[in-house]
C-alpha positions in Angstrom: -36.9 9.4 -28.6 -36.5 12.0 -25.3 -34.7 9.1 -23.2 -32.6 7.9 -25.8 -31.6 11.2 -26.0 -30.6 11.1 -22.8 -28.6 8.3 -22.2 -27.3 9.6 -25.7 -26.2 12.8 -23.8 -24.4 10.9 -21.2 -22.3 8.3 -23.1 -21.1 11.0 -25.8 -20.5 13.3 -22.2 -18.9 10.0 -20.4 -16.8 9.2 -23.7 -15.2 13.2 -24.1 -14.3 12.7 -20.3 -12.9 9.7 -20.4 -11.1 10.3 -23.6 -9.5 13.4 -22.6 -8.0 11.6 -19.3 -6.7 9.1 -22.4 -3.6 11.5 -23.2 -4.6 14.3 -20.3 -1.8 12.9 -17.7 -0.3 14.7 -14.8 3.0 14.8 -13.1 2.3 14.7 -9.4 6.1 13.9 -8.3 9.9 13.6 -9.3 9.8 11.3 -12.2 6.0 11.0 -13.0 3.4 9.5 -11.8 4.5 6.2 -11.8 8.2 7.2 -10.4 9.7 5.8 -12.9 10.3 8.0 -16.4 7.8 7.6 -18.3 5.3 9.6 -20.0 2.5 7.8 -20.9 0.7 10.5 -22.9 -0.8 9.9 -26.8 -0.5 12.8 -29.4 2.2 13.8 -28.9 5.3 15.4 -31.8 7.5 13.5 -33.9 10.3 16.1 -35.1 9.9 19.4 -34.1 9.9 22.8 -35.7 11.9 24.7 -37.2 12.1 27.4 -34.3 11.8 24.7 -31.5 7.9 23.4 -29.9 5.6 26.4 -28.7 6.1 28.8 -25.5 2.6 28.3 -24.1 4.0 31.0 -20.8 6.9 31.6 -19.2 6.2 32.9 -15.1 9.6 34.3 -13.4 10.8 32.5 -10.8 14.2 32.4 -8.8 17.0 30.0 -8.1 16.7 26.5 -7.3 17.2 22.5 -8.7 14.1 21.3 -7.7 12.6 20.0 -10.6 8.1 21.1 -11.6 4.9 18.7 -9.9 1.9 19.2 -12.0 -1.2 18.1 -11.0 -5.4 18.9 -11.2 -4.4 21.6 -13.2 -1.7 23.6 -11.2 2.3 23.6 -11.1 4.5 23.5 -8.5 7.9 25.0 -8.0 10.3 25.5 -6.0 12.6 28.3 -5.3 15.4 30.2 -3.1 15.1 34.2 -3.0 18.4 35.6 -2.0 18.7 38.2 0.1 22.7 38.5 0.9 25.7 35.7 -0.1 28.0 34.4 -2.0 26.3 31.9 -3.9 29.5 30.6 -6.3 29.4 27.4 -6.9 32.2 25.2 -5.8 31.6 22.6 -4.7 34.8 21.8 -2.2 33.1 24.8 -0.2 29.7 25.9 1.9 28.3 29.3 1.0 26.2 31.0 3.7 23.3 33.0 2.1 21.0 34.3 3.6 16.9 34.8 1.9 13.2 32.7 2.0 12.6 29.5 0.2 9.7 28.9 -1.5 7.0 26.9 -2.8 5.1 28.2 -5.9 1.5 26.9 -7.2 1.0 28.6 -10.7 -2.4 28.1 -13.0 -1.4 25.3 -15.6 -2.3 26.8 -18.4 -1.1 29.9 -18.5 1.0 30.4 -15.8 -0.4 33.1 -13.4 0.4 32.4 -9.8 -2.1 32.0 -7.4 -0.4 31.2 -4.0 2.9 30.9 -2.6 4.5 29.2 -0.2 7.3 31.8 1.4 9.7 31.1 4.9 12.8 32.9 5.4 16.4 30.4 5.1 19.6 30.5 6.6 22.2 28.1 3.4 25.5 26.9 4.6 25.6 24.6 1.9 27.7 23.8 -1.8 25.3 24.7 -4.8 23.7 27.0 -3.2 21.5 27.9 -5.8 18.3 26.6 -4.2 16.1 23.3 -3.5 16.6 20.4 -5.2 13.8 18.0 -4.3 10.8 18.0 -6.5 7.4 18.5 -4.5 5.4 15.8 -4.9 1.4 16.4 -4.8 -1.1 13.8 -3.2 -4.7 15.1 -3.6 -4.8 17.3 -2.1 -1.5 18.1 -0.2 1.3 19.0 -1.4 5.4 18.2 0.4 8.0 20.5 -0.3 11.6 19.8 1.3 14.4 22.8 1.3 18.3 22.3 0.9 18.7 22.4 4.9 15.5 19.5 6.2 12.7 21.8 6.2 9.9 18.9 5.0 6.8 20.7 5.1 3.1 19.2 3.7 0.8 22.6 2.3 -2.7 22.6 1.6 -2.6 22.7 -2.6 -5.3 25.2 -2.6 -4.0 28.0 -0.5 -0.7 26.5 0.2 -1.6 27.1 3.8 0.4 24.9 6.4 -1.3 21.0 7.2 1.9 19.8 9.1 5.8 20.8 9.6 9.8 18.7 10.4 13.0 20.8 10.0 15.8 17.8 10.2 18.2 19.4 12.1 15.3 20.2 15.0 13.8 17.4 14.9 16.2 14.0 14.0 19.1 16.2 14.8 20.3 16.1 11.5 23.4 17.6 9.2 22.6 18.5 6.5 25.2 17.2 3.6 26.7 19.5 1.7 25.4 20.1 -1.4 22.1 19.9 1.6 18.8 17.8 1.5 18.0 16.1 -1.8 16.7 13.1 -1.4 12.9 13.7 -2.7 10.3 12.2 -0.4 8.3 8.6 -1.5 4.3 8.9 -1.1 3.3 4.9 -0.6 -0.2 4.8 1.4 -0.9 6.5 3.8 3.1 6.8 5.0 5.8 9.4 3.7 8.9 8.9 3.6 12.1 10.4 4.0 15.4 10.4 4.9 17.1 13.2 7.5 20.1 11.5 8.2 20.3 11.8 11.9 21.3 9.3 14.5 19.5 5.7 13.7 17.4 8.0 11.8 18.3 7.5 8.2 15.7 6.2 7.0 12.0 7.8 8.6 8.2 7.1 8.1 5.4 9.7 9.0 2.1 9.7 8.7 1.5 12.3 5.6 -1.3 13.5 6.5 -0.6 14.5 9.9 3.3 14.2 10.1 3.5 11.9 13.4 6.1 9.7 13.2 5.6 5.6 13.1 8.7 4.6 13.1 12.6 5.5 12.4 15.4 3.3 10.7 19.0 3.0 10.0 22.4 4.8 11.2 24.6 7.0 8.6 27.0 9.4 8.4 24.8 11.3 6.4 21.9 12.2 4.6 24.0 11.2 1.0 21.3 12.3 -1.6 19.4 9.1 -2.2 15.5 8.7 -2.0 13.6 6.4 -0.8 12.6 3.9 -3.6 10.0 1.4 -3.0 9.4 -2.0 -5.3 7.4 -4.8 -5.8 9.2 -8.7 -5.6 8.2 -12.4 -4.5 4.7 -10.4 -3.6 5.9 -8.2 -1.8 7.1 -4.1 -1.4 10.5 -3.6 -0.2 11.9 0.0 1.2 15.1 0.6 -0.2 17.6 2.9 1.1 21.0 4.1 -0.4 23.4 6.0 2.5 26.3 6.6 1.6 28.0 3.7 3.5 25.6 0.7 2.0 22.2 0.2 -0.3 19.4 -1.9 2.3 16.5 -3.4 1.6 13.6 -2.4 4.6 10.5 -3.9 5.6 8.2 0.0 4.3 5.8 -1.1 7.2 7.7 -1.4 10.7 11.2 -0.2 9.0 13.3 -3.4 10.2 16.4 -4.3 8.1 16.0 -6.8 5.8 19.5 -7.4 4.1 22.5 -4.3 3.9 24.7 -4.5 1.6 27.8 -2.8 1.1 27.9 0.4 -1.8 30.0 3.3 -0.6 30.4 6.3 -3.0 33.6 8.4 -3.4 32.6 11.7 -1.0 29.0 10.6 0.0 27.5 10.7 -3.7 24.5 8.4 -3.1 22.3 10.4 -5.8 20.7 8.7 -8.1 17.6 5.8 -7.0 18.6 2.0 -7.8 16.3 0.2 -10.3 14.6 -3.0 -10.8 15.0 -5.1 -13.4 12.6 -8.2 -12.3 14.0 -9.8 -9.5 17.2 -8.4 -9.4 18.3 -4.9 -8.9 21.0 -2.0 -9.3 22.7 1.2 -8.0 25.4 3.1 -8.5 27.3 6.5 -8.5 31.1 7.3 -8.8 33.0 6.7 -9.3 32.6 3.3 -11.4 30.6 2.0 -7.5 27.9 0.3 -8.5 26.1 -3.5 -8.4 23.3 -5.6 -9.4 21.9 -7.7 -7.0 19.3 -10.8 -7.0 16.2 -10.3 -5.1 16.2 -13.0 -2.5 12.4 -13.9 -1.8 14.1 -13.6 2.0 18.4 -12.8 3.6 20.9 -11.8 1.7 20.7 -10.8 -1.8 23.2 -12.3 -4.1 26.2 -9.9 -6.1 25.9 -10.8 -9.8 28.0 -8.7 -11.1 29.9 -5.1 -9.6 30.9 -2.3 -11.2 34.8 -1.5 -12.6 36.0 0.7 -16.0 34.4 -2.4 -18.1 31.3 -2.7 -16.8 29.1 -1.2 -15.4 28.5 2.8 -14.9 28.8 5.0 -12.2 25.5 8.1 -12.9 25.7 11.1 -11.1 22.7 12.4 -11.4 20.8 11.6 -14.6 18.0 8.6 -13.1 18.7 5.2 -14.5 15.3 4.3 -16.6 15.4 0.5 -17.7 13.4 -1.1 -21.0 13.3 -5.1 -21.3 17.1 -5.8 -19.6 19.1 -2.7 -21.0 19.8 0.3 -18.6 20.5 3.2 -19.7 21.6 6.3 -17.9 24.5 8.9 -18.3 27.5 8.1 -16.9 29.4 10.5 -15.3 31.0 12.6 -17.4 28.2 12.6 -19.4 28.2 9.7 -21.2 24.8 8.2 -22.1 25.0 4.4 -21.8 23.5 1.3 -22.8 23.9 -1.4 -21.2 23.2 -5.2 -20.7 21.8 -6.2 -16.9 22.8 -9.9 -17.1 26.5 -9.1 -17.7 27.3 -5.0 -17.3 28.5 -5.1 -20.3 29.0 -1.6 -22.4 26.7 -1.9 -25.5 27.1 1.6 -26.9 27.9 4.9 -25.0 27.6 8.5 -27.0 28.4 12.0 -26.4 26.0 13.3 -28.0 22.9 14.1 -26.0 25.0 15.8 -23.5 28.3 17.7 -23.8 27.9 16.4 -28.2 31.7 15.2 -28.0 33.8 15.6 -25.0 33.8 14.4 -21.8 33.3 16.6 -19.0 32.6 16.4 -14.7 29.2 15.5 -14.0 28.2 16.1 -16.9 23.4 15.1 -17.3 20.6 14.6 -19.8 17.3 13.3 -17.8 16.1 11.1 -19.3 12.2 10.4 -20.1 9.9 8.1 -21.8 6.9 8.1 -24.2 6.5 5.0 -26.0 8.8 4.3 -28.1 11.4 7.1 -27.6 12.6 9.3 -25.8 13.0 12.8 -24.5 16.4 14.0 -23.1 16.3 17.1 -21.3 20.3 18.3 -20.9 21.9 20.4 -19.1 23.2 22.6 -21.7 18.4 23.0 -22.4 18.2 21.3 -25.6 15.4 18.7 -25.5 16.2 15.9 -27.4 14.0 13.7 -29.2 15.9 10.0 -29.2 15.1 5.9 -30.2 17.1 4.2 -27.6 18.0 0.3 -28.1 20.3 -2.1 -27.4 21.8 -1.9 -30.6 22.6 2.6 -30.7 21.7 5.8 -30.3 19.7 7.4 -33.0 19.3 11.3 -32.4 15.6 12.3 -34.5 14.9 15.9 -33.0 16.6 18.5 -30.9 15.2 22.2 -29.3 17.5 24.5 -27.5 14.7 25.4 -24.8 16.0 27.7 -22.2 19.0 29.0 -20.9 21.5 27.3 -18.9 21.9 29.3 -15.7 23.8 27.8 -13.6 27.9 27.1 -13.2 30.0 23.7 -13.1 33.1 23.4 -13.6 33.0 26.7 -15.8 30.7 25.7 -17.8 27.0 27.0 -17.5 24.9 24.4 -17.2 20.8 23.4 -16.2 20.3 20.6 -14.0 16.7 20.8 -13.3 14.8 17.8 -14.3 11.3 18.4 -16.5 8.0 17.7 -16.2 5.6 16.4 -18.9 2.1 17.0 -18.6 -0.8 17.9 -20.9 1.1 17.0 -23.9 3.7 19.9 -22.3 6.9 19.8 -21.3 8.2 22.2 -18.8 11.2 23.2 -17.5 12.8 25.6 -15.7 16.3 27.1 -14.7 16.8 30.6 -11.9 14.5 32.4 -13.4 12.7 31.5 -15.1 10.5 28.3 -15.4 8.6 28.1 -19.0 5.9 25.7 -20.7 6.5 24.3 -23.6 3.5 22.3 -26.2 4.2 19.4 -27.5 2.0 18.2 -28.9 1.2 16.7 -32.5 -0.7 19.4 -34.9 
């Protein structure tokens, strides 16, 4: 009997462990575990209560556009503590600021500060609130990228520096107008980043030591688009979008397989390309975009190009793919559904972003959870909605955080959220909050 009871206890313990892991997912990097904007947890609220989702905790932080990352009971978020200088948000003017760039590590359950890594950094960029890139957590290490190109690998335990690089010093790079924003990508033993220096638009580093493995491509600057890994025809390919062209690169060697011209206005290669089967779409402002059919070898085929009636030119918000439909936000706030085969618009609406009008660079960040989407818009609203090829259907909405940034004369939040442990984590320039989204 003792043996049977011991076996039962072990089985029950294992079952609890499996059950817990089934709903307690992490969000260790930008766009989630698979970097695709999909939140797989179950047991999530169907509609918000009248007073909005409960706030589990609030923690004070400083300015920044980067989103939070959540892993192993910790929340990581970066910010900038300004000491001097004018932080006016003008897209055509670089601001010179003095202050400290920081990475904060908070307890996921309480918001209590566990450690802070801080270093002095002069900013000379437009929209200078703070860092843009979301931290990336990989095991016992966390990687952060600052707005002036400080790439650092830190210990998750205490924030100590394991290795560090600066894009300006190490790659002779020039900081783009709106700062370095391309979230570094960890894949296997490698870290991919885009300094934008001479013959070093992109680099591959040993993630443990920071040792350079290769560098590739030349560009006028780094742009803002993160490195994107795709798989097709049985192999991986690294997709790199410079301010001038879209490129397919061998992730092992950095050799360029193909190049397609794709030059958005103002060097704003921002939103990562998305894969639809054996096709790939990339687009930016103003109405610049292309759908490519990827080939096993050689150049891809152009299937269609964005025009006033076809495709879209997103600014901030990544595009999500469901089946053969693309969902994204166009440059003036139009949440849009596209037929991937033709680029034709299936519908568009301002309901999720501005409400009823066009606005420059208006934004909502899309996250899919089962057959629903959670949309976090620039007003600080979170929306539960059904997005189908036929229509946009709003299910529930709550205002959860105040917009603290300025864009074209309106108050906005341009920081992506994180979803983990049945919670949503959002920040502005004053605080980061944890919202309970569990079904009661």
